[in-house]
C-alpha positions in Angstrom: -19.7 -20.8 -29.0 -17.0 -18.1 -28.7 -13.9 -18.8 -26.7 -13.3 -17.0 -23.4 -10.5 -15.0 -25.0 -12.8 -13.8 -27.8 -15.5 -12.9 -25.2 -13.1 -10.8 -23.1 -11.5 -9.1 -26.2 -14.9 -7.9 -27.3 -15.6 -6.1 -24.0 -15.4 -2.3 -23.9 -14.5 -2.6 -20.3 -11.2 -4.3 -21.2 -10.3 -1.3 -23.4 -11.1 1.0 -20.5 -8.9 -1.1 -18.1 -6.0 -1.2 -20.5 -6.2 2.6 -21.1 -6.3 3.2 -17.4 -3.3 1.0 -16.8 -1.3 2.6 -19.6 -2.0 6.0 -18.2 -0.7 5.1 -14.8 2.3 2.9 -15.7 5.6 3.9 -14.2 8.5 3.7 -16.8 10.6 0.7 -16.3 14.2 0.8 -15.0 15.3 0.2 -18.6 14.0 3.6 -19.7 16.5 6.0 -21.2 18.2 8.6 -18.9 15.8 11.4 -19.8 12.8 9.3 -18.9 14.5 8.0 -15.7 15.2 11.5 -14.6 11.5 12.4 -14.8 10.6 9.6 -12.3 10.1 10.9 -8.8 11.3 8.2 -6.3 8.6 9.2 -3.8 5.9 9.2 -6.3 3.4 6.4 -5.8 1.0 5.1 -8.4 -2.5 4.7 -7.1 -3.8 1.2 -7.7 -6.6 1.0 -10.3 -10.1 1.0 -9.0 -13.4 0.8 -10.8 -16.4 2.9 -9.9 -19.7 1.2 -9.0 -21.3 1.9 -12.4 -18.4 0.4 -14.2 -18.5 -2.7 -12.0 -22.2 -3.2 -12.5 -21.9 -2.7 -16.3 -19.1 -5.3 -16.4 -21.0 -7.7 -14.2 -24.2 -7.4 -16.3 -22.2 -8.1 -19.5 -20.5 -11.2 -18.2 -21.6 -14.5 -19.5 -22.9 -17.0 -17.0 -20.8 -19.8 -18.6 -17.5 -18.0 -18.2 -15.0 -20.6 -16.8 -13.5 -20.1 -13.4 -9.7 -20.2 -13.8 -7.9 -20.4 -10.5 -4.1 -20.5 -10.2 -2.3 -22.0 -7.3 -0.7 -19.8 -4.6 3.0 -19.2 -5.2 5.2 -21.4 -3.1 7.3 -19.6 -0.5 11.0 -20.3 -1.5 12.1 -20.1 2.2 9.6 -22.8 3.1 7.6 -20.7 5.5 3.9 -19.8 5.5 2.7 -18.6 2.1 0.7 -15.4 1.8 -2.7 -15.4 0.0 -2.7 -11.6 -0.5 -3.2 -10.9 -4.1 -3.7 -14.6 -5.0 -6.7 -16.1 -6.7 -9.2 -17.0 -4.0 -12.6 -16.4 -2.4 -13.6 -14.8 0.9 -17.3 -14.9 1.8 -18.8 -13.6 5.0 -22.3 -13.6 6.3 -25.0 -16.0 7.3 -24.9 -19.8 6.7 -27.7 -19.5 4.1 -25.9 -16.8 2.1 -22.5 -18.5 2.1 -24.0 -21.9 1.1 -26.1 -20.3 -1.7 -23.1 -18.7 -3.2 -21.0 -21.9 -2.9 -23.8 -23.8 -4.6 -23.2 -21.6 -7.7 -19.4 -22.2 -7.6 -19.4 -26.0 -7.7 -16.9 -26.1 -10.6 -14.1 -25.0 -8.1 -14.4 -28.4 -6.4 -12.7 -30.0 -9.4 -9.5 -28.2 -8.6 -8.9 -30.7 -5.9 -6.8 -33.3 -7.7 -3.5 -35.1 -7.5 -1.6 -32.0 -8.6 -3.5 -29.3 -6.6 -5.4 -29.1 -3.3 -8.0 -26.6 -2.2 -7.1 -24.7 1.0 -10.5 -24.3 2.6 -11.6 -22.6 5.9 -15.3 -22.3 7.0 -15.9 -21.2 10.6 -18.1 -19.1 12.8 -17.2 -15.5 13.6 -16.8 -14.4 17.2 -19.7 -12.1 18.0 -17.5 -10.0 20.3 -15.5 -8.9 17.2 -18.0 -6.5 15.7 -20.2 -9.3 14.1 -23.9 -8.8 14.1 -25.3 -9.5 17.5 -28.7 -10.8 16.2 -27.3 -13.9 14.4 -24.4 -16.2 14.0 -22.1 -15.1 11.2 -19.5 -17.2 9.3 -16.5 -16.7 7.1 -15.4 -19.0 4.2 -12.0 -18.9 2.5 -10.9 -20.8 -0.6 -7.4 -20.8 -2.2 -5.6 -23.3 -4.4 -2.2 -24.8 -3.6 0.2 -27.0 -5.4 0.1 -30.4 -3.8 3.4 -31.3 -1.9 4.8 -34.7 -2.4 5.7 -35.7 1.1 6.9 -33.7 4.0 10.5 -33.4 5.2 11.4 -36.4 7.4 8.4 -38.5 6.2 8.8 -41.3 3.6 7.0 -40.9 0.3 3.9 -43.2 0.0 5.4 -45.6 -2.6 9.0 -45.4 -1.4 10.8 -48.7 -0.5 12.6 -48.9 2.9 16.4 -48.8 2.7 18.0 -52.2 1.9 15.0 -53.7 0.1 15.4 -54.3 -3.5 
């Protein structure tokens, strides 16, 4: 069986993506003075986007046994709420039957819940007054991965000895 890396390297789609990224890359700040002068400060690089035909081709070429590799959300250094924007994660919306059928095919994600990581999971109904379909109850499911914290500030750690006990 070929490795995942070999599988990805053999895909024409990857070459297409790399070519697309290379054409839209902005020169780094370490570029020479001539290249730096050519950069327009107000010039924005449009994020890469695939067309439907490209997406379908990629999807059809994907192997069903491709492992799901999920990385934890970056911790917020200030200690506040962490953002999930751009992080590995899943958002599913729709009927109960649709969401449960998709989740049944993603069971390997459950194993990311372990002593080092925890799954951030939300599954709730959608308020019908917020443009949801009026003919049925709709739901939303979110899944992200977080590094597991070891105790919260002000709380003793599970195996910590009280002060004065040796």
